[in-house]
N, C-alpha and C positions, 0 to 999 in steps of 0.2 A: 233532315237536311241534307240539303242537296250540295253536289260539287260546287254549283255556281252560287252558293250563300255563303256569305264569309258566316264565323262563327262570333256571336255577340258576347261582349264579355263584360262583366262589372268587377272591376279591380278595386280591392280595398288595400289600401297603403301607397296608394297610384305616387305621393310626392316623397316618399321613404328612400334610404340607399338604394334597395333592391328594384322597390317597386317602380320608381322614375324610369329606370334604364330598362325595364320591363315593358313599360308603357312605349318609350321613344322605340324599343323594338318593334312593338306590336305596329307603332306609326308607319315602319316601312314594309309592313307585310299588305298583300293582296287580298289574303283569306279569313284574316281576324281583324275583328272593330272593337274599340272598347266604346260601350254606350253610356257608361254611367263609371264615376269614381266615387273614391270615399277617402277623404282628408278632414280631420276635424278643423286643422286651422287656415286650410285653407277653400272650406267651405262658400257655396254661392259663386264662385269665380268658373272660367272655363279650364280644365287642365291643359289646354295648349298656350293659354295666357301664363301658367304658373311655368310650366317647363320649358317654355321658347319653342316650343314644337306646334304649328299652325294647322298639323293636320289632325292633330287631337283637339276636336270641338267639344269632347263631350261635356257636361257638367260635373260639378265636385259638390258632393255632401256630407254631411258632419256623421252619417251613421250608415250603416249597410241598410237597417230597416230601409231608409228615406233611398237610398241609392236602387235597392231592388224594384223599388214602384217601375222603373224599366225593365223590361224582359229582356232577360239574358241567357244564355246557351250554358256560360260554364264563368262562375264565381272564383275569382283569385285572390286568396286571403298572403296579404304580408303586412298586418298590422303589428300588434303585441300578443302576448301569452295571457293577458288579461282578456282580452277581447276577443279572442281567434275562434274559442270553441262557440260563442253565443253567435259570432259571424257565418261561422258555417253552420249551422242548426237552421237560421234562418235561412239561408240561402237554398238549402236543401228544401224547407218547406216551401220554397218560391218555385220549387221543381228545376233548379238549376244544379249544373256536375259541379264539381268543387277541385282546386288548385289549391294547395297548401303548402305554402314556403315559411310563413311564421314557426320558431321554433319555440322549445316551452311545453308545447303538448302532452301530457302524457299516456301511458298506456290507459290507463282506464277511460281518459279524454276519448283515445281512437275508438275505443269500445262502446263508448256513447255513440259517436257520430256513426262508425258502423253500421249499428243498429237502425239509426235514422236513415244512413242511406239506402238499406236494401229493405226498409218499409216504402222510401218513395222511390224505388230502384234506380237509384242514380249513382254515378262513380265518384269516387274521391280518391285524387292520387296525392300523397303528402311526401314530402322529399325534403330531409333536413338541409341540401344542398344538392343544386341543380347542374352543378359543374361536372364535365366529364368525369374530370379526374377523382372526384368523390364517390360519384359513381363505382368507380374501378377500383379505388381505395375498400369499398364494402365488399365488391364480388372476389378481390385478391384476398379478403380478410377471412371470406368465406371459404375460402379454398384452402388458405393456410391452415383454419383450424381443422379442417378434418384429417392433419397431420400432425398437429400440436396441441397438446391439450391443456396448456396453459397460458394466458395473455392477459394483459392491463390494457387499459384506455386512457390518453391524456388527450384533454380536452382544452385547446387553447382559444382564446378570444381577449379584444379589447377590451380596458378596464369598466367602460359603463354598460358592459354586457348584463343584464339583469338576471337572464334566467339563465339556469346551470342544472344539469349539464346541458350542453347545447343539442340542438335539434340531431345534428350530425351525428353525435355520440352515441345519442339516443338509439337513433336509428341503426348504429353500427352494432350497439349491445344487443338490440333484439333480433336485430336478424342473425347474430354470432349467437344467440341462445336457441334457436331455429336447428340449428348443425350440432351442436352439442353443450352440456354444461361443463365450464373452465374447471379443472383441477387446481387444487390448493395444498401445498405441502404443510402450512398452517393456518387453519382455519380462520375466518376474521373475526368472530365470537372469542377466540383465543388469543387476541392481540394485545399486549404487554406496553400500557401508554395508552397512550390518548388513540382511541377506534377510529376516530374521525381522520387520522393521517394516512388510515388506508383509503381513505376516498369512500365514494358513494356506489353502494350496489344497485346498479339497475340491470333488470333482465340476468340476475346473475353475476353479470362484468360489474369490475372494478374501474370506477371512471375518477378522475382528477383531473380537477376543471380549474385550469387558471386564468386569470384575468388579471391584464396589466398593458399598460400604453404598447405600441409598436406591433401588436397582433392585431389581424382582422378577423378571421376563421382558419380553424387549422385541425385539425384529427389526426392520431397516432394509435395504433394498436401495436404494442410491443409482443412479440412471441417470444418464447422462451423452454427451452430444451437443455439438460445437462451438455455442459460446455458451448452452446451457441446459442446466438438470438436473431430475430428476425423483425427488424421495424419495418412497416409500411405507413406512410403518413401522407397526407393531403396539406397543402397550404394554399389558402387564397390571398390574392393583392390586393393594391388598395379600390380597385374598380368591381364593381359588379357587373361589369359584359360579360363575364364565364358565364353567369348563371341564365343569361338571356335565351341560348338556343335549346337549350334543356327546357326551359318551362315553357317556352313556345311550343315543343314539341309534347310535353304534357297537356297543354292546354288544346291541342289540337285532337290527341288520342283518350282522353279521358273519358269520354263518353262512349268506350267501347267495354268501360269496366262497370263494375255494380258494387257498392261498396268499397270500403277502404282497403287501399293497398299503397303498401310503404315502400319507397325510393322509385327512383325514376328508371328504373332498368325493367320496372312492370310493363311499360310500353317500348322501351328499348332493346331491338335485336342486338344483343352479345356475342356472335358466332366466336364458336372455338374455345369457349369457357366451359370446360365440362367440369362440373363438381363431382366429383367419385363420394362413394359412401365414405365415411371415418372411420379409420382405423382404430 
């Protein structure tokens, strides 16, 4: 792809909360173009008519398979956990790089996707959250885990969010597991009472998922030492605007990768953040 050629994108979930905001963001760029969109409910229409954005003239299809009849450089997945893995596999088979914003995929799902991407020599960039503050949450938590050996994660989301834990919380747990395995004064299996009250164990971290009205997406990691505690928290507002710039960056840079990479910081230069060895 030359610098004068637009990056052609197929956007799945183009009329959803995050996907529609990303579509409008792409419409404002000069180097990215949406050539096809996926939305089951809006299939057969032009995306611009659905979103009220005349610069988005591409057709909307009911499935990723149909949309991928249009050649694209990058497939962006913003649908649902039930469809995400199948959509990504189909996109890789069509030779596209992939950006994943859908939450709910497991470590096993990502292992399958990684194997497929490496066979196809394509990049997959998956982020539980494309907001800059969410990226910094993960980086600062990795730094804290080098010095503090006990932590747990709290995952907050709106009451109708089906998947738990959220993609942000899963990604955080997986990244922290690469720093160290957290210590526990009392092993989880020795819990007296309801084992479920201690949360789900994901990549060795305990995650407690709240699903209540009043939340959008928030994630908090709480570190504890004797007589001291550190909380690092990311909160999303009602708008999906904070995710747009990160998703655009992912689209522009995913072609530099091969295989699955977790977190926007895989393509984001964060100067000055040095992660020393664990103490």
